[in-house]
C-alpha positions as CSV (number, residue, x, y, z in Angstrom):
1,M,29.0,28.3,-7.1
2,I,25.8,26.4,-7.5
3,S,24.2,25.3,-4.2
4,R,23.7,21.7,-3.4
5,R,19.9,22.2,-3.5
6,H,20.0,23.9,-6.9
7,F,22.4,21.3,-8.3
8,V,20.1,18.5,-7.4
9,Q,17.2,20.3,-8.8
10,A,19.1,21.0,-12.0
11,A,20.2,17.4,-12.2
12,L,16.6,16.3,-11.9
13,A,15.4,18.7,-14.5
14,T,18.1,17.6,-17.0
15,S,17.2,13.9,-16.4
16,A,13.6,14.6,-17.0
17,L,14.5,16.6,-20.1
18,Y,16.4,13.7,-21.6
19,G,13.9,11.1,-20.5
20,A,16.2,9.5,-17.9
21,S,13.2,9.4,-15.5
22,G,11.7,6.8,-17.8
23,F,8.3,8.4,-17.6
24,G,8.4,10.2,-20.9
25,N,9.7,7.2,-22.9
26,W,7.1,4.6,-21.9
27,A,4.3,7.1,-21.7
28,R,4.7,7.8,-25.4
29,L,5.1,4.1,-26.1
30,S,1.9,3.2,-24.2
31,A,-0.1,5.8,-26.1
32,Q,1.1,4.0,-29.3
33,Q,0.1,0.6,-27.8
34,A,3.7,-0.5,-28.5
35,L,5.0,-1.7,-25.1
36,T,7.7,-4.3,-25.0
37,Q,9.6,-5.7,-22.1
38,D,12.9,-4.0,-22.9
39,Q,11.2,-0.7,-23.3
40,L,9.4,-1.0,-20.0
41,I,12.5,-1.9,-18.1
42,G,14.8,0.6,-19.9
43,E,18.4,1.2,-18.9
44,G,18.1,3.5,-16.0
45,G,19.9,6.9,-15.7
46,P,23.3,8.1,-14.9
47,G,24.9,7.6,-11.5
48,N,26.9,5.2,-9.4
49,V,24.2,4.0,-7.0
50,T,21.1,2.1,-8.0
51,L,18.2,1.4,-5.7
52,I,15.3,-1.0,-6.5
53,H,12.1,-0.4,-4.5
54,I,9.0,-2.6,-4.0
55,T,6.4,-2.1,-1.3
56,D,3.0,-3.1,0.0
57,M,2.8,-6.4,-2.0
58,H,0.3,-7.9,0.5
59,A,1.5,-11.4,-0.4
60,Q,0.2,-11.1,-4.0
61,T,2.4,-13.4,-6.0
62,Q,0.1,-13.8,-9.0
63,P,-0.8,-11.3,-11.7
64,I,-3.9,-9.4,-10.7
65,F,-6.3,-6.7,-11.6
66,F,-6.1,-3.7,-9.2
67,R,-8.0,-0.5,-9.6
68,E,-6.5,2.8,-8.4
69,P,-8.6,5.2,-6.3
70,E,-11.4,7.4,-7.4
71,F,-11.3,9.3,-4.1
72,N,-7.9,10.3,-2.6
73,I,-8.7,13.5,-0.7
74,G,-5.8,15.6,0.6
75,V,-6.4,18.3,3.3
76,G,-4.5,21.3,4.4
77,I,-1.2,21.8,2.6
78,H,-1.6,18.4,0.9
79,A,-4.9,19.4,-0.9
80,G,-4.4,19.2,-4.7
81,Q,-0.9,17.8,-4.4
82,P,0.3,14.4,-5.5
83,P,-0.7,11.7,-4.5
84,H,-4.1,13.4,-3.9
85,L,-4.9,13.6,-7.6
86,V,-7.1,11.1,-9.4
87,G,-8.5,10.6,-12.9
88,A,-8.3,13.6,-15.1
89,E,-6.4,15.7,-12.5
90,F,-3.7,13.0,-12.3
91,R,-3.4,12.8,-16.1
92,A,-3.1,16.6,-16.4
93,R,-0.4,16.8,-13.7
94,F,1.8,14.0,-15.1
95,G,1.0,14.3,-18.8
96,V,-0.8,11.0,-19.1
97,E,-2.8,10.4,-22.3
98,Q,-6.3,9.2,-21.6
99,G,-6.8,5.6,-22.6
100,S,-3.1,4.7,-22.6
101,A,-1.5,1.9,-20.8
102,L,-0.1,4.5,-18.3
103,D,-3.7,5.7,-17.7
104,Y,-4.8,2.1,-17.0
105,A,-1.9,1.5,-14.6
106,L,-2.2,4.7,-12.6
107,T,-5.8,5.8,-12.6
108,Y,-9.3,4.4,-12.2
109,S,-10.7,5.8,-15.4
110,D,-12.6,3.3,-17.6
111,F,-10.9,0.6,-15.7
112,E,-13.0,-2.4,-16.7
113,A,-12.6,-1.8,-20.5
114,M,-8.9,-1.1,-20.2
115,A,-8.4,-4.1,-17.9
116,R,-9.7,-6.3,-20.7
117,S,-7.4,-4.6,-23.2
118,Y,-4.2,-4.4,-21.1
119,G,-4.6,-7.4,-18.9
120,R,-3.4,-8.2,-15.4
121,M,-0.5,-6.5,-13.7
122,G,2.1,-7.8,-11.2
123,G,3.2,-11.3,-10.5
124,L,6.3,-12.1,-8.5
125,D,7.9,-14.0,-11.4
126,R,7.6,-10.9,-13.6
127,I,9.0,-8.8,-10.8
128,S,11.9,-11.2,-10.7
129,T,12.5,-10.7,-14.4
130,V,12.7,-7.0,-13.9
131,V,15.0,-7.2,-10.9
132,K,17.4,-9.6,-12.7
133,A,17.4,-7.2,-15.7
134,I,18.3,-4.2,-13.5
135,R,21.0,-6.2,-11.8
136,A,22.4,-7.3,-15.1
137,Q,22.8,-3.6,-15.9
138,A,23.8,-2.5,-12.4
139,P,25.3,-5.4,-10.4
140,H,25.6,-3.2,-7.4
141,A,21.8,-2.5,-7.3
142,L,20.3,-2.5,-3.8
143,L,16.8,-4.1,-3.5
144,L,14.7,-2.7,-0.7
145,D,11.2,-3.8,0.5
146,G,8.9,-1.2,2.2
147,G,6.8,-3.8,4.2
148,D,3.3,-5.1,4.1
149,T,4.8,-8.2,2.4
150,W,4.0,-11.2,4.6
151,Q,0.1,-10.7,4.8
152,G,-2.8,-10.6,2.3
153,S,-3.3,-14.1,0.8
154,L,-4.5,-17.5,1.8
155,P,-1.0,-19.1,1.5
156,S,0.6,-16.3,3.6
157,L,-2.1,-16.8,6.2
158,R,-1.7,-20.5,6.4
159,T,2.1,-20.5,6.4
160,R,2.1,-17.5,8.8
161,G,4.3,-15.5,6.4
162,M,6.8,-18.3,5.6
163,D,5.8,-18.5,1.9
164,M,6.6,-14.8,1.4
165,V,9.8,-15.0,3.4
166,T,11.0,-17.8,1.1
167,L,10.0,-15.9,-2.0
168,M,11.6,-12.6,-0.9
169,N,14.8,-14.4,0.0
170,A,14.9,-15.8,-3.6
171,L,14.2,-12.4,-5.1
172,G,17.2,-11.1,-3.2
173,V,15.7,-8.4,-1.0
174,E,18.5,-6.9,1.2
175,A,16.6,-4.8,3.7
176,M,12.9,-4.3,4.7
177,T,10.7,-2.5,7.2
178,S,7.3,-3.5,8.4
179,H,3.6,-3.0,9.3
180,W,1.2,-5.9,8.8
181,E,4.0,-8.3,9.5
182,F,3.4,-7.7,13.2
183,T,-0.2,-8.9,12.9
184,L,1.4,-12.4,12.8
185,G,2.4,-11.7,16.4
186,S,5.8,-10.5,17.6
187,D,7.0,-14.0,18.4
188,R,6.4,-15.2,14.9
189,V,8.0,-12.1,13.4
190,N,11.1,-12.7,15.6
191,E,11.2,-16.4,14.6
192,L,11.1,-15.5,10.9
193,I,13.8,-12.8,11.3
194,E,16.1,-15.0,13.3
195,N,15.7,-18.3,11.5
196,H,14.5,-17.7,8.0
197,A,14.5,-14.1,6.6
198,N,17.6,-12.9,4.8
199,P,16.9,-9.2,4.6
200,A,18.0,-6.8,7.3
201,F,14.9,-6.1,9.3
202,L,15.0,-2.3,10.0
203,G,12.9,-0.3,12.4
204,A,14.5,2.7,14.1
205,N,11.1,3.6,15.6
206,I,10.4,0.2,17.2
207,F,11.2,0.2,20.9
208,D,10.8,-2.1,23.9
209,A,7.8,-0.8,25.7
210,E,9.2,-1.5,29.2
211,W,12.8,-0.4,28.8
212,D,12.4,2.2,26.0
213,E,15.2,0.8,24.0
214,P,15.5,-0.1,20.3
215,V,14.5,-3.7,19.5
216,Y,15.6,-4.1,15.9
217,D,18.4,-2.6,13.8
218,D,18.0,1.1,13.1
219,Y,19.9,1.1,9.9
220,K,22.4,-0.7,7.8
221,I,25.2,0.7,5.7
222,F,25.7,-1.0,2.3
223,E,29.0,-0.6,0.4
224,R,28.1,-0.6,-3.3
225,N,30.2,0.5,-6.2
226,G,32.6,2.3,-3.9
227,T,29.8,4.2,-2.2
228,A,28.4,3.9,1.3
229,I,24.6,3.9,1.3
230,G,22.9,4.3,4.7
231,V,19.4,2.7,4.8
232,I,17.2,3.6,7.8
233,G,14.0,1.7,8.5
234,Q,10.8,3.4,9.6
235,A,8.0,0.9,10.5
236,F,4.4,1.9,10.5
237,P,4.2,4.2,13.5
238,Y,0.6,3.6,14.7
239,M,0.6,-0.2,15.1
240,P,-1.2,-0.3,18.5
241,I,-3.9,2.0,17.2
242,A,-4.6,0.6,13.8
243,N,-3.9,-3.0,14.6
244,P,-4.3,-5.2,17.8
245,G,-1.7,-4.2,20.3
246,W,-2.2,-7.4,22.2
247,M,-0.3,-9.2,19.4
248,F,2.9,-7.3,20.1
249,P,2.4,-6.0,23.7
250,E,6.1,-5.6,24.5
251,L,6.7,-3.2,21.6
252,S,6.2,0.5,21.3
253,F,6.2,2.3,17.9
254,G,5.4,6.0,17.1
255,L,6.8,8.5,14.7
256,R,9.9,9.3,16.8
257,R,11.0,12.3,14.7
258,D,13.8,13.3,17.1
259,R,15.0,9.7,17.1
260,I,15.1,9.5,13.3
261,A,16.9,12.8,13.1
262,E,19.5,11.4,15.5
263,V,19.9,8.2,13.5
264,V,20.4,10.3,10.3
265,E,23.3,12.1,12.0
266,E,24.6,8.8,13.3
267,V,24.5,7.2,9.8
268,R,26.3,10.2,8.4
269,A,29.0,10.1,11.1
270,A,29.4,6.4,10.3
271,G,30.4,7.3,6.8
272,A,27.2,7.1,4.7
273,E,27.5,9.3,1.6
274,V,23.8,9.0,0.8
275,V,21.0,8.4,3.3
276,V,17.8,6.5,2.4
277,L,14.7,6.3,4.6
278,L,12.9,3.0,3.9
279,S,9.6,4.1,5.3
280,H,6.1,2.8,6.0
281,N,4.8,6.1,7.3
282,G,2.4,7.0,4.4
283,F,3.1,9.7,1.8
284,D,1.8,12.8,3.6
285,V,3.7,11.8,6.8
286,D,6.9,11.2,4.8
287,R,6.4,14.6,3.0
288,Q,6.4,16.2,6.4
289,F,9.4,14.2,7.5
290,A,11.2,15.6,4.5
291,R,10.4,19.1,5.7
292,D,11.3,18.5,9.4
293,I,14.3,16.1,9.3
294,P,17.4,17.3,7.5
295,G,20.0,15.1,5.8
296,I,17.7,12.5,4.2
297,D,18.4,12.2,0.4
298,V,15.7,9.8,-0.6
299,I,12.5,8.6,1.1
300,L,11.2,5.3,-0.3
301,T,7.6,5.7,0.9
302,G,5.0,3.1,1.5
303,H,1.7,2.3,3.4
304,T,-0.7,4.5,1.4
305,H,-0.3,2.5,-1.8
306,D,0.5,5.5,-4.0
307,A,2.2,5.1,-7.4
308,L,3.8,8.3,-8.8
309,P,5.7,8.3,-12.1
310,E,8.0,11.0,-10.9
311,P,9.8,11.8,-7.7
312,I,8.4,14.6,-5.5
313,Q,11.0,16.9,-4.2
314,V,10.8,18.6,-0.8
315,G,13.9,20.7,-0.1
316,N,16.9,18.4,-0.7
317,T,14.8,15.2,-0.2
318,F,13.2,13.2,-3.0
319,L,10.1,11.0,-2.3
320,I,9.6,7.8,-4.4
321,A,6.2,6.1,-4.4
322,S,6.1,2.6,-5.9
323,G,2.5,1.6,-5.6
324,S,1.3,-1.7,-4.2
325,H,0.3,-5.3,-5.0
326,G,3.3,-5.8,-7.2
327,K,2.0,-3.5,-9.9
328,F,5.3,-1.5,-10.1
329,V,9.0,-1.6,-9.4
330,S,10.9,1.6,-8.9
331,R,14.5,2.0,-10.1
332,V,16.3,5.0,-8.6
333,D,19.8,5.9,-9.9
334,L,21.8,8.3,-7.8
335,D,24.9,10.3,-8.7
336,V,26.9,10.4,-5.5
337,Q,30.1,12.4,-5.6
338,D,32.5,13.8,-2.9
339,G,30.3,12.3,-0.2
340,A,27.0,13.8,-1.3
341,M,24.2,13.1,-3.7
342,R,24.5,15.4,-6.8
343,G,21.7,14.0,-9.0
344,I,18.8,11.6,-9.2
345,S,16.9,9.8,-11.9
346,H,13.9,7.6,-11.4
347,R,12.0,5.0,-13.5
348,L,8.6,3.6,-12.3
349,I,8.4,0.3,-14.1
350,P,4.8,-1.0,-14.6
351,I,4.6,-4.8,-14.4
352,F,2.3,-5.6,-17.3
353,S,2.1,-9.3,-16.9
354,D,1.3,-9.9,-20.6
355,V,4.4,-7.9,-21.7
356,I,7.1,-8.9,-19.1
357,A,8.1,-12.6,-19.4
358,P,8.0,-14.6,-16.1
359,D,11.3,-15.8,-14.6
360,P,11.0,-19.6,-14.8
361,E,12.9,-20.1,-11.5
362,M,10.6,-17.8,-9.6
363,T,7.5,-19.3,-11.3
364,A,8.5,-22.7,-10.1
365,L,9.1,-21.5,-6.5
366,V,5.9,-19.6,-6.4
367,E,4.0,-22.7,-7.6
368,E,5.7,-24.7,-4.9
369,T,4.6,-22.4,-2.1
370,R,1.0,-22.4,-3.5
371,A,0.7,-26.1,-4.3
372,P,-0.6,-27.2,-0.8
373,Y,-3.5,-24.8,-1.2
374,A,-4.1,-24.8,-5.0
375,A,-7.3,-26.9,-5.0
376,E,-8.8,-25.1,-2.1
377,M,-8.1,-21.6,-3.6
378,S,-9.4,-22.5,-7.1
379,E,-12.8,-23.6,-5.9
380,V,-15.5,-21.4,-7.6
381,I,-17.9,-19.8,-5.1
382,G,-19.9,-17.6,-7.5
383,T,-19.8,-15.2,-10.3
384,S,-19.3,-11.4,-10.4
385,G,-21.9,-9.4,-12.1
386,S,-20.1,-6.2,-11.2
387,L,-16.6,-4.9,-11.0
388,L,-15.3,-5.7,-7.5
389,F,-12.5,-3.5,-6.3
390,R,-11.2,-2.0,-3.1
391,R,-9.2,1.2,-3.1
392,G,-10.0,4.8,-2.1
393,N,-11.2,6.9,0.9
394,F,-14.7,5.4,0.9
395,N,-16.5,2.1,0.1
396,G,-15.2,0.1,-2.9
397,T,-17.5,-2.6,-4.3
398,W,-15.6,-5.4,-2.6
399,D,-16.4,-3.5,0.7
400,D,-20.1,-3.4,-0.3
401,V,-20.1,-7.2,-0.8
402,I,-18.5,-7.7,2.6
403,C,-21.0,-5.3,4.3
404,D,-23.9,-7.0,2.5
405,A,-22.6,-10.4,3.7
406,L,-22.3,-9.1,7.3
407,I,-25.9,-7.8,7.2
408,S,-27.4,-11.0,5.6
409,Q,-25.3,-13.6,7.4
410,R,-25.2,-12.0,10.8
411,D,-28.8,-10.6,10.8
412,A,-27.8,-7.0,11.3
413,Q,-29.1,-3.6,10.4
414,I,-25.8,-1.9,9.9
415,A,-22.4,-3.3,8.9
416,L,-18.9,-1.9,9.6
417,S,-15.9,-3.0,7.6
418,P,-12.4,-1.6,8.1
419,G,-10.9,0.9,5.7
420,F,-8.3,-1.5,4.2
421,R,-6.6,-0.7,0.9
422,W,-5.4,-4.2,0.1
423,G,-7.1,-6.8,-2.2
424,A,-7.3,-7.6,-5.9
425,A,-10.1,-6.7,-8.2
426,V,-12.5,-9.1,-10.0
427,L,-14.0,-8.1,-13.4
428,P,-17.6,-8.5,-14.3
429,G,-18.3,-11.9,-15.7
430,Q,-15.4,-13.5,-13.8
431,E,-15.8,-16.4,-11.5
432,I,-15.2,-15.6,-7.9
433,T,-12.9,-18.2,-6.3
434,R,-12.0,-18.8,-2.7
435,E,-8.7,-17.2,-3.4
436,D,-10.4,-14.0,-4.5
437,I,-12.3,-13.9,-1.2
438,Y,-9.1,-14.4,0.9
439,N,-7.3,-11.8,-1.1
440,V,-9.6,-9.2,0.6
441,T,-10.0,-10.9,4.0
442,A,-6.8,-12.9,4.8
443,M,-5.7,-11.7,8.2
444,T,-5.1,-13.0,11.8
445,Y,-8.0,-11.3,13.6
446,P,-10.9,-12.1,11.2
447,N,-13.8,-12.7,13.6
448,A,-17.2,-11.2,12.5
449,Y,-18.8,-9.8,15.6
450,R,-22.5,-8.9,16.2
451,T,-23.4,-6.3,18.7
452,E,-25.6,-3.3,19.5
453,M,-24.5,0.3,19.2
454,T,-26.3,3.5,19.7
455,G,-26.5,6.1,17.0
456,E,-24.2,8.3,19.2
457,M,-21.6,5.6,19.2
458,L,-21.8,5.1,15.5
459,H,-21.4,8.8,15.0
460,T,-18.3,8.8,17.3
461,I,-16.7,6.0,15.4
462,L,-17.2,7.7,12.0
463,E,-15.9,11.0,13.4
464,D,-12.8,9.4,15.0
465,V,-11.9,7.7,11.7
466,A,-12.5,10.8,9.7
467,A,-10.3,12.8,12.2
468,N,-7.4,10.3,11.5
469,I,-7.7,10.5,7.7
470,F,-8.6,14.1,7.1
471,N,-6.5,15.8,9.8
472,P,-4.6,18.7,8.3
473,D,-1.6,17.7,10.3
474,A,-0.2,14.7,8.6
475,Y,1.4,13.5,11.9
476,Y,-2.1,12.8,13.2
477,Q,-3.2,10.7,10.2
478,Q,-3.1,7.3,11.9
479,G,-4.6,4.6,9.7
480,G,-6.2,3.5,6.5
481,D,-9.3,5.0,4.8
482,M,-12.8,5.6,6.1
483,V,-14.5,2.7,7.7
484,R,-16.8,1.1,5.2
485,V,-20.5,1.2,6.1
486,G,-23.4,-1.0,4.9
487,G,-27.1,-0.4,5.7
488,M,-26.4,3.3,6.6
489,G,-25.7,6.4,4.6
490,Y,-24.1,9.7,5.8
491,R,-22.8,13.0,4.6
492,I,-19.2,14.0,5.2
493,D,-17.4,17.2,4.8
494,P,-13.6,16.5,5.2
495,A,-12.8,20.2,5.6
496,Q,-14.8,20.6,8.8
497,P,-13.2,20.3,12.2
498,Q,-13.3,17.1,14.3
499,G,-16.8,16.3,15.5
500,S,-18.5,18.2,12.7
501,R,-17.6,16.2,9.6
502,I,-20.3,13.6,9.7
503,T,-24.0,14.5,9.4
504,E,-27.3,13.1,8.1
505,M,-26.7,9.5,9.2
506,T,-29.5,7.5,7.7
507,L,-30.8,3.9,8.1
508,L,-31.1,2.8,4.5
509,S,-33.8,0.2,5.2
510,T,-36.3,2.8,6.4
511,G,-34.9,6.1,5.2
512,E,-35.0,7.4,8.8
513,L,-32.3,9.4,10.4
514,V,-30.2,7.5,12.9
515,Q,-31.1,8.6,16.4
516,P,-28.3,9.2,18.9
517,D,-30.2,7.5,21.8
518,Q,-31.5,4.5,19.8
519,S,-29.7,1.1,19.6
520,Y,-29.0,-0.6,16.3
521,V,-27.8,-4.2,15.5
522,V,-24.3,-3.9,14.0
523,A,-22.1,-6.5,12.5
524,G,-18.4,-6.0,11.7
525,W,-15.0,-7.6,11.7
526,A,-11.3,-7.0,12.3
527,S,-11.9,-5.7,15.8
528,V,-8.6,-4.8,17.5
529,N,-10.1,-6.1,20.8
530,E,-8.7,-9.4,22.1
531,G,-11.2,-12.2,22.4
532,T,-13.7,-11.0,19.8
533,E,-16.1,-13.8,19.0
534,G,-17.8,-14.7,15.7
535,P,-17.1,-16.7,12.5
536,P,-14.2,-15.7,10.3
537,I,-15.1,-13.1,7.8
538,W,-14.1,-15.3,4.8
539,D,-16.7,-17.8,5.8
540,V,-19.3,-15.1,6.1
541,V,-18.5,-13.7,2.7
542,E,-18.3,-17.2,1.1
543,N,-21.7,-18.1,2.4
544,H,-23.2,-14.9,1.1
545,I,-21.7,-15.2,-2.4
546,R,-22.9,-18.9,-2.6
547,A,-26.4,-17.7,-1.7
548,Q,-26.3,-15.0,-4.3
549,G,-24.8,-17.0,-7.1
550,T,-24.1,-14.0,-9.2
551,V,-23.0,-10.9,-7.2
552,T,-24.4,-7.8,-8.9
553,L,-24.2,-4.4,-7.1
554,E,-26.2,-1.2,-7.7
555,P,-24.1,2.0,-7.6
556,N,-23.5,3.0,-4.0
557,N,-24.5,6.6,-3.4
558,S,-25.0,6.3,0.3
559,V,-22.0,8.4,1.2
560,D,-22.4,12.1,0.2
561,V,-18.9,13.7,0.0
562,V,-19.1,17.5,0.3
563,G,-16.7,18.8,-2.3
564,G,-16.2,15.3,-3.8
């Protein structure tokens, strides 16, 4: 008799062979430049349970340009494994033809030229079209949101998340988990959950800090098409480290692996025939969860913004990575029989905004939420002479603009900008609007500080961040990407142990090595410390771009990556 593990593997292999994953079909079509809406959406695969997954939208309701990373370094057992493949390595692993629409959607290669050919991606009204099409095929489909939804744009900042709550309600999201949502403050999150948001707000790892008791629902069981689907929520575990703990002082987060294992058992005991972890852990952490926690059938992963055209199997668990910023929607069809998952097929649907027609109802609602801010957002601040993007382990060009602005506007020698992954790209020759600036700065602790730091302190900061990102143990990877640095260069060897990764720190203005006992004027923003003083970063960046007129950047070679 075939084992459950081998049966699932065989089912996946058969699905891939016949194109039910969707990947083979639209990859060939994209190479032929023959994409159509019906072909992109497809018809799904066999099974009696359908999941729809979106994650890490960062309040991007409009079609945008978004460049995938050039650097996505994996360490330890994750080295050379998806999602730590970029460019040619990614194409080779997944059979992507260079120059195709799939190449444009999933890699950074020749991004500017392909962006002009293939156009923008995303747009909530296009996502709505896809969701409605899937539901027309599978009325029982369950729409799940992986979090980082209520933050990342000017309207979401001004409405304190209400615009996105309204739009996600209209889209029909049925359960969500969280991360940046809590930077609105726990009081605001609770207000939105209790009074406005329709989805079940799930977080099995969110506890009351004083009483050590769960605060939100651990899971919800959905009855669909005669099948019980248990959905467990896993919020971002390192909130008080990566974001200001004073905004949610009564809450405790953490991985809580033992707790999640208990919840999996509880969900099974409550009758769930298939268990889904709706996670904001990040891909490597979720891959380790799949190894360590038995009984999870599917992990819908988020946080690290990875987009993979095929599931990654770990034991009996399948990881689905659906990208970010509304670029993709994942459809997952499960064959659940006799109380267990017997097969899976997956379709990563790229939201090419020139191919997928907007849903008129969602278009109208999106325009309604944006109307109070439309004139302000559309004001032209300058022009881009370079491709502006933010994504990857090290500085993107948007990060370089922000660092240059901090140095010029705050009269500093060195600038530090957080390793955020969110924010839309701007092509060379495009006008830079106020909306573009807010798309890379809109957050609730934006003050741009100015202070002095010794060379030793700067080295400690870089080493601490590198230890979080490049720790071989995924459970110690606690944040975003490397802090972005302006005015200073350095050499990094991710394979070295903590304390030895960062060397040759150099002050770019003089070419001299940064001295441990010397003080330097440093400007930065997004400090997690309460009471940080300074102008909001969007004003700093706007003033800098106005002064520049046209923003043109030289290639940034200030970070020397050993092995990169």
